[in-house]
C-alpha positions in Angstrom: -35.6 22.2 -78.8 -37.1 20.7 -75.8 -37.0 17.1 -74.8 -40.6 16.4 -75.8 -39.9 17.1 -79.4 -37.0 14.7 -79.7 -37.8 11.4 -81.3 -37.8 8.4 -78.9 -34.8 6.2 -79.2 -34.6 2.6 -78.1 -32.4 1.9 -75.2 -30.4 -1.1 -77.2 -30.6 -0.2 -80.8 -28.4 -3.1 -81.9 -31.0 -5.5 -80.4 -34.1 -4.0 -81.8 -35.4 -5.5 -85.1 -34.7 -3.4 -88.2 -37.7 -1.6 -89.5 -39.6 -3.5 -92.1 -37.4 -6.6 -91.6 -38.3 -10.0 -90.4 -38.8 -10.5 -86.6 -37.0 -13.6 -85.4 -39.0 -15.7 -83.1 -37.8 -18.5 -80.9 -39.0 -22.0 -81.9 -39.5 -24.7 -79.6 -36.3 -26.4 -80.9 -34.2 -23.5 -79.9 -35.4 -23.9 -76.2 -34.5 -27.6 -76.3 -31.0 -26.9 -77.6 -30.4 -24.3 -74.9 -31.6 -26.7 -72.2 -29.4 -29.5 -73.7 -26.4 -27.2 -73.8 -26.7 -26.0 -70.2 -27.2 -29.7 -69.1 -24.2 -30.8 -70.9 -22.1 -27.9 -69.5 -23.1 -28.7 -66.0 -22.3 -32.4 -66.4 -18.8 -32.0 -67.9 -18.1 -29.3 -65.2 -19.2 -31.8 -62.6 -17.2 -34.5 -63.9 -13.9 -32.5 -64.3 -14.0 -31.1 -60.8 -15.1 -34.3 -58.9 -12.3 -36.6 -60.0 -9.0 -37.1 -58.0 -6.2 -38.9 -59.4 -4.0 -41.3 -57.3 -1.0 -39.0 -57.9 -2.5 -36.0 -56.3 -3.0 -37.7 -53.1 -1.0 -36.0 -50.2 2.3 -37.6 -49.5 3.3 -38.1 -45.8 5.2 -35.1 -44.8 9.0 -35.7 -44.0 10.4 -33.6 -41.3 13.0 -31.1 -42.7 16.7 -31.7 -41.5 16.9 -28.2 -40.0 14.0 -28.9 -37.6 15.4 -32.4 -36.8 18.7 -30.9 -35.9 17.2 -28.2 -33.7 15.2 -31.0 -32.0 18.2 -33.1 -31.4 19.8 -30.1 -29.6 17.0 -30.3 -27.0 17.5 -34.0 -26.3 18.5 -34.6 -22.7 19.9 -37.5 -20.6 17.1 -39.3 -18.8 14.3 -38.7 -21.5 12.2 -41.7 -22.1 11.7 -43.5 -25.6 8.3 -42.2 -26.3 9.5 -38.6 -25.9 12.4 -39.2 -28.2 10.1 -40.9 -30.8 7.7 -37.9 -30.5 10.7 -35.4 -31.2 12.7 -37.3 -33.7 10.4 -39.9 -35.1 11.3 -43.6 -36.0 15.1 -44.3 -36.0 17.0 -45.3 -39.1 18.4 -48.3 -37.2 17.8 -49.9 -33.8 20.2 -52.4 -32.3 19.2 -54.3 -29.0 21.6 -56.1 -26.7 22.9 -57.1 -23.3 25.9 -56.1 -21.4 27.3 -56.2 -17.9 25.2 -53.1 -17.0 21.9 -54.6 -18.3 19.6 -54.3 -21.4 20.8 -51.7 -23.9 19.3 -50.4 -27.0 21.0 -48.1 -29.6 19.0 -45.9 -32.1 20.8 -44.4 -34.9 19.4 -41.2 -36.8 20.9 -39.7 -39.9 20.2 -36.1 -40.6 21.1 -34.9 -44.3 21.2 -31.1 -44.5 20.3 -29.4 -47.9 23.4 -29.0 -50.0 24.9 -25.5 -50.5 26.5 -24.4 -53.8 29.1 -21.6 -54.3 31.2 -20.5 -57.3 34.8 -20.9 -56.5 38.0 -20.7 -58.7 38.6 -24.6 -59.5 42.0 -24.1 -61.3 44.1 -21.4 -63.0 44.5 -21.9 -66.7 47.2 -20.3 -69.1 45.7 -18.3 -71.9 47.8 -17.2 -74.8 47.4 -13.6 -76.1 49.4 -11.2 -78.2 50.6 -8.0 -76.7 48.9 -5.3 -78.9 51.7 -2.8 -78.5 54.7 -5.1 -79.0 53.1 -8.0 -81.0 54.8 -10.6 -78.7 52.9 -13.8 -77.7 52.6 -13.8 -74.0 50.7 -16.1 -71.5 48.0 -15.0 -68.9 46.7 -16.9 -66.0 42.9 -17.0 -66.1 40.7 -18.5 -63.4 38.3 -21.2 -64.3 35.3 -21.3 -62.1 33.2 -24.3 -61.0 30.3 -25.0 -58.7 31.3 -26.2 -55.4 28.7 -28.4 -53.5 28.9 -28.7 -49.7 26.6 -30.9 -47.5 26.4 -31.7 -43.9 25.5 -35.0 -42.8 24.8 -35.5 -39.1 24.7 -39.1 -37.4 23.0 -39.1 -34.0 23.5 -42.2 -31.9 21.2 -42.6 -28.7 21.8 -45.3 -26.2 18.9 -46.5 -24.0 19.0 -48.5 -20.9 15.5 -49.7 -20.4 13.3 -46.8 -21.4 15.8 -44.0 -20.4 18.2 -42.2 -22.5 21.7 -42.7 -21.0 24.1 -41.5 -23.9 23.9 -39.1 -26.8 26.6 -39.0 -29.7 26.6 -36.7 -32.4 29.0 -36.9 -35.5 29.0 -34.3 -38.2 30.8 -34.6 -41.6 31.1 -32.2 -44.4 31.0 -33.6 -47.8 32.1 -31.4 -50.7 32.9 -31.7 -54.3 32.6 -30.0 -57.7 30.2 -30.3 -60.5 31.7 -31.8 -63.6 
């Protein structure tokens, strides 16, 4: 058989009308429904993407403690106030005063590092058990573990005379405790 003797077949048989059946024609109402549906979809899509809620506004970024600690390592005697403000930002507290050497100002920064957790043996607890061979009641020391939290808090005290940095004090404390 050659290809010329084969009956022709429609390219999409499911879409072709059945032989002898009714042919569906689009009425003017179908076109209006399609236009209305497309317009409604575009309007709803535009409304849902164009709104921004107040909760999604960007929050001012806070410099991480590790970055502040590294920047504090680079502070040097003789730096000026604008340089220190650029490196560390606004101080937690600022105290001005006069003494015999002239006008002084003290700035205090507090750097709270992220806490670290580790599992440690908190206490040893006596647990009873029966020896399977002798049947005698015995006691066994069993460790009870708990999460230990450790956090470093640095207090940085900077003293200025005029606009120049004259003294740097760093105090680092380790706080620790167990979870209940």
